[in-house]
C-alpha positions, 0 to 999 in steps of 0.5 A: 439896086441893094447889096445881094448880100446886105442890102446896102446900095450896089455899087457893081455887079459880080461879072460871073453871075450879075449879083449886086455888091456893095462895096464891102463885099465886092471881091477881085478875080481874074476873068476871061473875056475871050481865048484864041490860038496865036503864034505856033498854035499856041491858047492865049487868053484875055484876062481881066485881072481885077473883075468884081465877085460875088464869093457866092457864085462857083465859075467853072474852071473849065466849059461844059457841054451843052450839045442840047443846044446845038 
């Protein structure tokens, strides 16, 4: 695979969109793996603090409703 940005050999892929990334174009961003309700009904999240990020895609901060797939 080649880097989405520069066509150099890729070293990883964006955790959010799957674009291939070389070492120079890799960025890091927190990624939520799962959310659950903990003690006292407090929402908690399992997060990867430095997931690979391409810098191009725009992960949404809130879930998006998709009633058409129900």
